TORMI-287709 format. One record per residue: residue number from 1; x, y, z of N, C-alpha, C in turn. Coordinates in Angstrom, 3 decimals. Example, Ala and Ser with C-alpha at 12.3 -4.5 7.8 and 13.67 -1.06 7.14 Angstrom:
2
  lumdo       npx       npy       npz      capx      capy      capz       cpx       cpy       cpz
      1    13.190    -5.690     7.800    12.300    -4.500     7.800    13.200    -3.300     7.800
      2    12.850    -2.250     7.080    13.670    -1.060     7.140    12.900     0.030     7.870
//
This chain:
214
  lumdo       npx       npy       npz      capx      capy      capz       cpx       cpy       cpz
      1     0.870    -1.194     0.000     0.000     0.000     0.000     0.885     1.215     0.000
      2     0.399     2.187    -0.783     1.196     3.436    -0.900     0.691     4.458     0.111
      3     1.514     4.950     0.970     1.143     5.920     2.041     1.408     7.337     1.584
      4     0.402     8.199     1.900     0.517     9.630     1.553     1.307    10.315     2.649
      5     2.363    10.942     2.292     3.207    11.575     3.338     2.445    12.714     4.038
      6     2.667    12.828     5.310     2.009    13.882     6.129     2.799    15.160     6.054
      7     2.038    16.332     5.902     2.703    17.639     5.849     2.404    18.384     7.160
      8     3.406    18.425     8.000     3.173    19.048     9.321     2.704    20.490     9.212
      9     3.166    21.251     8.278     2.790    22.675     8.194     1.354    22.851     7.787
     10     0.809    21.899     6.984    -0.601    21.983     6.580    -1.508    21.725     7.754
     11    -1.172    20.779     8.599    -2.000    20.470     9.768    -2.035    21.637    10.744
     12    -0.901    22.265    10.899    -0.861    23.412    11.828    -1.719    24.562    11.335
     13    -1.724    24.805    10.014    -2.548    25.884     9.454    -4.009    25.597     9.612
     14    -4.419    24.320     9.373    -5.818    23.943     9.519    -6.282    24.122    10.939
     15    -5.421    23.756    11.900    -5.777    23.891    13.305    -5.966    25.354    13.682
     16    -5.116    26.215    13.153    -5.224    27.639    13.479    -6.520    28.218    12.962
     17    -6.927    27.831    11.742    -8.192    28.322    11.188    -9.366    27.866    12.018
     18    -9.322    26.593    12.452   -10.419    26.032    13.249   -10.581    26.780    14.560
     19    -9.448    27.032    15.220    -9.517    27.720    16.514   -10.030    29.140    16.352
     20    -9.594    29.798    15.292   -10.033    31.181    15.084   -11.519    31.263    14.822
     21   -12.042    30.259    14.092   -13.463    30.256    13.757   -14.314    29.925    14.964
     22   -13.893    29.034    15.805   -14.725    28.583    16.923   -14.671    29.481    18.123
     23   -13.551    30.202    18.413   -13.399    30.933    19.672   -13.444    32.443    19.517
     24   -13.281    32.996    18.310   -13.292    34.448    18.147   -14.691    35.039    18.248
     25   -14.791    36.321    18.588   -16.103    36.993    18.657   -16.601    37.230    17.262
     26   -17.890    37.015    16.999   -18.450    37.216    15.658   -18.409    38.693    15.303
     27   -18.108    39.038    14.068   -18.061    40.445    13.656   -19.445    41.092    13.731
     28   -19.458    42.388    14.014   -20.749    43.097    14.099   -21.414    43.116    12.753
     29   -22.733    42.957    12.780   -23.495    42.943    11.525   -23.462    44.318    10.902
     30   -23.357    44.281     9.581   -23.320    45.556     8.863   -24.619    46.315     9.068
     31   -24.501    47.643     9.312   -25.706    48.476     9.463   -26.347    48.396    10.824
     32   -25.722    47.698    11.809   -26.342    47.617    13.144   -26.272    48.971    13.820
     33   -27.262    49.271    14.678   -27.379    50.578    15.335   -26.342    50.695    16.426
     34   -25.836    51.921    16.609   -24.914    52.210    17.709   -25.690    52.220    19.017
     35   -25.005    52.033    20.137   -25.699    52.035    21.437   -26.493    53.319    21.639
     36   -27.634    53.160    22.311   -28.535    54.306    22.525   -27.838    55.421    23.284
     37   -26.958    55.044    24.241   -26.293    56.075    25.031   -25.373    56.933    24.195
     38   -24.994    56.472    23.025   -24.094    57.242    22.179   -24.771    58.397    21.472
     39   -26.109    58.402    21.337   -26.807    59.464    20.590   -27.675    60.345    21.483
     40   -28.068    59.880    22.689   -28.990    60.640    23.531   -28.383    61.943    24.021
     41   -27.104    61.929    24.442   -26.470    63.128    24.986   -26.379    64.251    23.970
     42   -25.922    63.981    22.706   -25.883    65.084    21.735   -27.263    65.692    21.486
     43   -28.322    64.860    21.440   -29.664    65.384    21.192   -30.095    66.305    22.328
     44   -29.823    65.892    23.580   -30.193    66.714    24.729   -29.425    68.022    24.724
     45   -28.132    67.944    24.383   -27.325    69.163    24.341   -27.848    70.124    23.299
     46   -28.285    69.583    22.141   -28.826    70.439    21.086   -30.097    71.138    21.553
     47   -30.988    70.393    22.247   -32.232    70.986    22.742   -31.948    72.071    23.761
     48   -30.967    71.838    24.681   -30.636    72.835    25.696   -30.087    74.094    25.063
     49   -29.254    73.915    24.044   -28.678    75.080    23.367   -29.762    75.895    22.680
     50   -30.715    75.207    22.051   -31.805    75.917    21.378   -32.630    76.695    22.379
     51   -32.871    76.091    23.575   -33.628    76.792    24.599   -32.903    78.016    25.103
     52   -31.566    77.922    25.254   -30.789    79.067    25.721   -30.838    80.204    24.731
     53   -30.754    79.883    23.449   -30.808    80.918    22.423   -32.162    81.611    22.437
     54   -33.249    80.822    22.564   -34.592    81.408    22.567   -34.782    82.346    23.748
     55   -34.226    81.949    24.919   -34.379    82.787    26.101   -33.614    84.087    25.962
     56   -32.392    84.027    25.430   -31.557    85.213    25.364   -32.040    86.224    24.332
     57   -32.848    85.793    23.387   -33.307    86.716    22.348   -34.714    87.248    22.606
     58   -35.322    86.898    23.757   -36.659    87.409    24.075   -36.582    88.878    24.470
     59   -37.343    89.738    23.813   -37.307    91.177    24.079   -38.024    91.493    25.386
     60   -37.461    92.396    26.253   -38.151    92.753    27.501   -39.417    93.548    27.229
     61   -40.362    93.411    28.147   -41.624    94.148    28.025   -41.393    95.622    28.316
     62   -41.754    96.533    27.412   -41.518    97.961    27.657   -42.364    98.475    28.817
     63   -41.770    99.376    29.626   -42.473    99.964    30.771   -43.047   101.316    30.350
     64   -44.368   101.487    30.447   -44.953   102.765    30.027   -44.514   103.907    30.938
     65   -44.337   105.077    30.382   -43.961   106.253    31.151   -45.134   107.232    31.200
     66   -45.224   107.940    32.319   -46.325   108.886    32.494   -46.140   110.089    31.580
     67   -47.249   110.659    31.139   -47.201   111.857    30.308   -46.687   113.022    31.137
     68   -45.982   113.971    30.525   -45.488   115.135    31.278   -46.631   115.907    31.923
     69   -46.344   116.495    33.101   -47.346   117.283    33.796   -47.644   118.554    32.997
     70   -48.917   118.832    32.692   -49.256   120.091    32.022   -49.098   121.249    33.010
     71   -48.032   122.025    32.868   -47.720   123.041    33.861   -47.120   124.268    33.205
     72   -46.898   125.310    34.021   -46.373   126.569    33.516   -45.636   127.287    34.639
     73   -44.725   128.188    34.260   -44.026   129.013    35.242   -44.681   130.383    35.403
     74   -45.764   130.621    34.672   -46.454   131.916    34.743   -47.253   132.019    36.040
     75   -47.397   133.229    36.600   -48.207   133.414    37.814   -49.655   132.981    37.579
     76   -50.265   132.442    38.623   -51.667   132.029    38.573   -52.416   132.844    39.617
     77   -53.406   133.625    39.183   -54.152   134.480    40.094   -55.627   134.445    39.721
     78   -56.479   134.136    40.689   -57.903   134.001    40.409   -58.749   134.527    41.573
     79   -59.953   134.932    41.239   -60.971   135.256    42.237   -61.971   134.110    42.263
     80   -62.381   133.695    43.446   -63.276   132.547    43.586   -64.698   133.055    43.815
     81   -65.589   132.676    42.931   -66.992   133.094    43.061   -67.662   132.389    44.239
     82   -68.509   133.086    44.926   -69.282   132.479    46.000   -68.572   132.401    47.327
     83   -67.410   133.076    47.480   -66.693   133.021    48.752   -67.462   133.770    49.831
     84   -67.436   133.259    51.057   -68.187   133.870    52.163   -67.350   134.840    52.972
     85   -65.992   134.745    52.836   -65.119   135.613    53.617   -64.882   135.141    55.029
     86   -65.350   133.947    55.368   -65.169   133.419    56.727   -64.316   132.145    56.748
     87   -63.637   131.827    55.650   -62.845   130.593    55.574   -61.592   130.693    56.443
     88   -61.101   129.524    56.843   -59.840   129.463    57.577   -59.078   128.216    57.145
     89   -57.801   128.195    57.406   -56.955   127.048    57.059   -57.166   125.946    58.095
     90   -57.459   124.751    57.627   -57.644   123.596    58.510   -56.397   122.732    58.602
     91   -55.699   122.568    57.470   -54.560   121.645    57.445   -53.712   121.936    56.218
     92   -52.453   121.541    56.264   -51.572   121.589    55.096   -50.869   120.239    54.982
     93   -50.496   119.860    53.764   -49.847   118.565    53.553   -48.960   118.625    52.323
     94   -47.953   117.765    52.314   -47.052   117.626    51.167   -46.857   116.147    50.891
     95   -46.804   115.779    49.609   -46.661   114.369    49.245   -46.001   114.236    47.889
     96   -45.333   113.100    47.691   -44.686   112.800    46.408   -45.622   111.989    45.520
     97   -45.669   112.358    44.242   -46.362   111.577    43.218   -45.360   111.353    42.092
     98   -44.229   110.763    42.467   -43.105   110.633    41.533   -43.468   109.849    40.289
     99   -44.307   108.802    40.426   -44.684   108.014    39.255   -45.452   108.837    38.236
    100   -46.123   109.903    38.693   -46.854   110.790    37.800   -46.051   112.035    37.440
    101   -44.878   112.207    38.063   -43.991   113.290    37.676   -44.167   114.604    38.422
    102   -44.669   114.577    39.674   -44.802   115.838    40.406   -44.825   115.618    41.919
    103   -44.491   116.680    42.657   -44.708   116.762    44.101   -45.919   117.655    44.335
    104   -46.641   117.396    45.417   -47.903   118.119    45.648   -47.904   118.785    47.029
    105   -48.393   120.047    47.034   -48.618   120.790    48.277   -50.088   121.175    48.328
    106   -50.729   120.905    49.471   -52.179   121.121    49.609   -52.460   121.978    50.840
    107   -53.292   122.997    50.661   -53.838   123.772    51.776   -55.325   123.456    51.852
    108   -55.740   122.832    52.952   -57.152   122.482    53.132   -57.849   123.597    53.901
    109   -59.045   123.933    53.449   -59.765   125.102    53.965   -61.143   124.716    54.495
    110   -61.700   125.589    55.309   -63.065   125.375    55.798   -64.092   125.893    54.800
    111   -63.663   126.675    53.835   -64.551   127.219    52.800   -63.728   127.870    51.709
    112   -64.401   128.466    50.744   -63.693   129.064    49.605   -63.042   130.381    49.998
    113   -61.776   130.609    49.560   -61.158   131.918    49.764   -61.753   132.913    48.772
    114   -61.576   134.197    49.036   -62.089   135.185    48.082   -61.221   135.253    46.827
    115   -59.906   134.989    46.988   -58.998   134.940    45.832   -57.708   134.235    46.254
    116   -56.863   133.939    45.290   -55.576   133.310    45.581   -54.577   133.711    44.504
    117   -53.284   133.592    44.825   -52.219   133.904    43.886   -51.058   132.943    44.142
    118   -50.536   132.347    43.053   -49.416   131.415    43.141   -48.365   131.882    42.138
    119   -47.145   132.150    42.617   -46.097   132.730    41.776   -44.794   131.967    41.977
    120   -44.139   131.575    40.881   -42.812   130.966    40.977   -41.752   132.062    41.083
    121   -40.607   131.713    41.670   -39.504   132.656    41.763   -38.178   131.909    41.695
    122   -37.121   132.640    41.335   -35.822   132.011    41.095   -34.982   131.764    42.322
    123   -35.445   132.133    43.502   -34.703   131.908    44.744   -35.650   131.363    45.813
    124   -35.098   130.790    46.893   -35.934   130.330    48.010   -36.066   131.391    49.094
    125   -35.906   132.654    48.733   -35.944   133.755    49.702   -37.330   134.397    49.743
    126   -37.837   134.595    50.970   -39.164   135.175    51.171   -39.093   136.228    52.275
    127   -40.205   136.955    52.420   -40.337   137.929    53.504   -41.614   137.628    54.270
    128   -41.526   137.664    55.589   -42.710   137.450    56.407   -43.626   138.667    56.314
    129   -44.924   138.360    56.225   -45.900   139.454    56.179   -45.874   140.234    57.493
    130   -46.163   141.502    57.391   -46.213   142.442    58.508   -44.812   142.814    58.987
    131   -44.007   141.831    59.460   -42.686   142.161    60.011   -41.666   142.488    58.929
    132   -41.818   141.879    57.742   -40.837   142.069    56.688   -39.535   141.326    56.908
    133   -39.484   140.452    57.877   -38.256   139.712    58.174   -37.943   138.740    57.044
    134   -36.692   138.688    56.528   -36.349   137.762    55.446   -36.273   136.327    55.946
    135   -36.722   135.427    55.107   -36.702   133.993    55.420   -36.157   133.247    54.195
    136   -35.166   132.414    54.407   -34.616   131.598    53.319   -34.939   130.129    53.583
    137   -35.611   129.492    52.638   -36.009   128.092    52.784   -34.982   127.167    52.127
    138   -35.163   125.880    52.326   -34.295   124.896    51.683   -34.491   124.929    50.166
    139   -33.430   124.670    49.425   -33.534   124.595    47.970   -32.842   125.752    47.277
    140   -33.112   125.877    45.970   -32.495   126.923    45.150   -33.519   127.785    44.429
    141   -34.788   127.439    44.513   -35.869   128.206    43.874   -37.085   128.150    44.776
    142   -38.171   128.822    44.375   -39.316   128.854    45.265   -40.642   129.129    44.583
    143   -41.709   128.985    45.364   -43.073   129.314    44.946   -43.741   130.034    46.112
    144   -44.395   131.157    45.818   -45.130   131.897    46.849   -46.622   131.670    46.635
    145   -47.296   131.258    47.701   -48.738   130.991    47.668   -49.422   131.943    48.641
    146   -50.409   132.676    48.171   -51.149   133.576    49.068   -52.644   133.411    48.849
    147   -53.377   133.438    49.953   -54.826   133.279    49.949   -55.447   134.482    50.642
    148   -56.440   135.070    50.004   -57.130   136.219    50.585   -58.503   135.792    51.110
    149   -58.870   136.334    52.267   -60.182   136.017    52.833   -60.226   134.679    53.527
    150   -59.123   134.230    54.144   -59.112   132.921    54.816   -58.550   132.986    56.230
    151   -58.320   134.168    56.729   -57.680   134.274    58.045   -58.701   134.446    59.159
    152   -59.823   133.737    59.049   -60.850   133.847    60.083   -60.444   133.177    61.369
    153   -61.191   133.452    62.414   -60.940   132.824    63.712   -61.715   131.496    63.787
    154   -61.175   130.478    64.479   -59.883   130.510    65.160   -58.716   130.375    64.173
    155   -57.550   130.859    64.557   -56.372   130.827    63.693   -55.878   129.386    63.502
    156   -55.202   129.164    62.393   -54.650   127.841    62.097   -53.610   127.472    63.153
    157   -53.762   126.286    63.751   -52.893   125.861    64.842   -52.029   124.655    64.485
    158   -52.007   124.260    63.205   -51.221   123.108    62.786   -49.768   123.467    62.506
    159   -49.009   122.529    61.946   -47.598   122.788    61.642   -47.449   123.881    60.588
    160   -46.507   124.790    60.825   -46.303   125.909    59.904   -44.950   125.848    59.190
    161   -44.192   124.765    59.400   -42.903   124.600    58.713   -42.677   123.121    58.448
    162   -42.905   122.715    57.204   -42.765   121.307    56.810   -41.447   121.102    56.071
    163   -40.816   119.948    56.315   -39.580   119.581    55.625   -39.769   118.193    55.002
    164   -40.554   118.082    53.935   -40.837   116.768    53.359   -39.648   116.149    52.643
    165   -38.683   116.979    52.184   -37.495   116.443    51.518   -37.807   115.648    50.265
    166   -38.755   116.122    49.449   -39.153   115.401    48.236   -38.225   115.754    47.070
    167   -38.477   115.158    45.920   -37.619   115.378    44.759   -37.507   116.856    44.409
    168   -38.638   117.597    44.445   -38.625   119.027    44.178   -38.980   119.855    45.414
    169   -40.004   119.446    46.107   -40.467   120.216    47.264   -39.616   119.888    48.490
    170   -38.745   120.827    48.883   -37.834   120.591    50.003   -38.373   121.131    51.331
    171   -39.097   122.253    51.258   -39.636   122.851    52.479   -40.892   123.653    52.144
    172   -41.839   123.690    53.083   -43.047   124.518    52.965   -43.237   125.231    54.299
    173   -43.304   126.562    54.242   -43.350   127.331    55.494   -44.367   128.461    55.385
    174   -45.161   128.622    56.433   -46.087   129.757    56.472   -45.283   131.045    56.689
    175   -45.491   131.991    55.798   -44.747   133.252    55.899   -45.644   134.417    56.319
    176   -46.912   134.138    56.510   -47.778   135.219    56.958   -49.196   134.781    57.224
    177   -49.835   135.430    58.188   -51.258   135.269    58.484   -51.682   136.597    59.095
    178   -51.983   137.570    58.203   -52.154   138.940    58.668   -53.210   139.641    57.832
    179   -54.188   140.252    58.520   -55.243   141.053    57.892   -55.958   140.317    56.751
    180   -56.361   139.108    57.042   -57.159   138.342    56.091   -56.380   137.687    54.967
    181   -55.032   137.715    55.056   -54.201   137.100    54.019   -53.286   136.058    54.666
    182   -53.313   134.830    54.122   -52.416   133.760    54.570   -51.423   133.472    53.453
    183   -50.136   133.437    53.794   -49.089   133.210    52.785   -48.213   132.030    53.176
    184   -47.823   131.271    52.144   -46.888   130.154    52.326   -45.784   130.269    51.288
    185   -44.568   129.923    51.708   -43.443   129.841    50.787   -43.034   128.398    50.601
    186   -42.742   128.013    49.364   -42.287   126.656    49.051   -40.848   126.732    48.562
    187   -39.959   126.004    49.218   -38.573   125.920    48.782   -38.386   124.719    47.870
    188   -37.853   124.954    46.656   -37.720   123.899    45.654   -36.258   123.529    45.417
    189   -36.031   122.280    45.050   -34.679   121.820    44.731   -34.139   122.508    43.486
    190   -35.007   122.872    42.559   -34.616   123.555    41.334   -35.827   124.202    40.697
    191   -35.579   125.128    39.797   -36.695   125.812    39.128   -37.551   124.798    38.385
    192   -38.864   124.924    38.511   -39.772   124.001    37.845   -41.117   124.640    37.608
    193   -41.861   124.073    36.669   -43.180   124.620    36.381   -44.208   124.052    37.359
    194   -45.351   124.723    37.464   -46.368   124.347    38.439   -47.726   124.180    37.770
    195   -48.572   123.413    38.437   -49.979   123.284    38.063   -50.802   123.596    39.305
    196   -51.780   124.468    39.179   -52.630   124.845    40.305   -54.027   124.288    40.091
    197   -54.501   123.534    41.074   -55.871   123.024    41.063   -56.640   123.857    42.083
    198   -57.429   124.805    41.625   -57.991   125.815    42.531   -59.264   125.362    43.224
    199   -59.609   126.051    44.309   -60.936   125.844    44.903   -62.000   126.426    43.981
    200   -63.145   125.819    43.982   -64.265   126.295    43.169   -65.517   126.343    44.031
    201   -66.584   126.862    43.468   -67.846   126.911    44.209   -68.329   125.502    44.527
    202   -68.061   124.547    43.626   -68.503   123.171    43.852   -67.579   122.416    44.806
    203   -66.276   122.755    44.791   -65.302   122.081    45.661   -64.382   123.138    46.267
    204   -64.847   123.845    47.284   -64.117   125.008    47.795   -63.119   124.719    48.903
    205   -62.879   123.462    49.201   -62.181   123.156    50.453   -60.670   122.981    50.346
    206   -60.061   123.170    49.177   -58.613   123.053    49.137   -58.015   123.756    47.923
    207   -56.757   124.165    48.097   -55.945   124.697    47.016   -54.756   123.756    46.841
    208   -54.546   123.276    45.609   -53.488   122.291    45.352   -52.458   122.901    44.408
    209   -51.175   122.771    44.767   -50.083   123.206    43.916   -49.205   121.990    43.621
    210   -49.117   121.626    42.329   -48.259   120.526    41.896   -47.006   121.110    41.254
    211   -45.844   120.583    41.630   -44.565   121.037    41.086   -43.949   119.896    40.279
    212   -43.656   120.151    39.012   -43.114   119.114    38.146   -41.745   118.651    38.639
    213   -41.512   117.338    38.566   -40.208   116.761    38.948   -39.433   116.306    37.723
    214   -39.911   116.632    36.504   -39.243   116.187    35.277   -38.891   117.371    34.397
//
């Protein structure tokens, strides 16, 4: 019998192929999806970035501003119809209305005065009625308020020197109560126009002076 010679190198190669086929990890299938964790983070980052851009480009809501106070620096002088001549001062007050653009000074009365006069001036310097003594109020400008026919008895017993320290109205001081005339001086932080809301026959109980803060 004829024997086929054995080739040692061929057997070794066959064994190597067998081992590689049986023990190696199978190759990944073509077109298989990548792990879910590999794509979720980029998608979330993209969404967060889009949200940040949308937030940063949102326009702020505009804040409405009040209309300027209709006012003037010209003297205001009027006679009040229906005055009885027996009115007296009950109270005075000062308040800020900054959101509306003015400070307010109010003289409350028991009835209508016979007349009134409100005048702006370039200094806070005044003179007391009767004595003529000079008085300088806080501020750099002023307003003189005078009421005729309001000095009835009993005399006003409230505060006669206010220091509200407002944007425009720095001080309000009574400068006279003599022979039927009551006078007040207003010391202002700076020159400004005024609006006068006068007493009338229908509403005779107060005189209002508004000073613009704008």
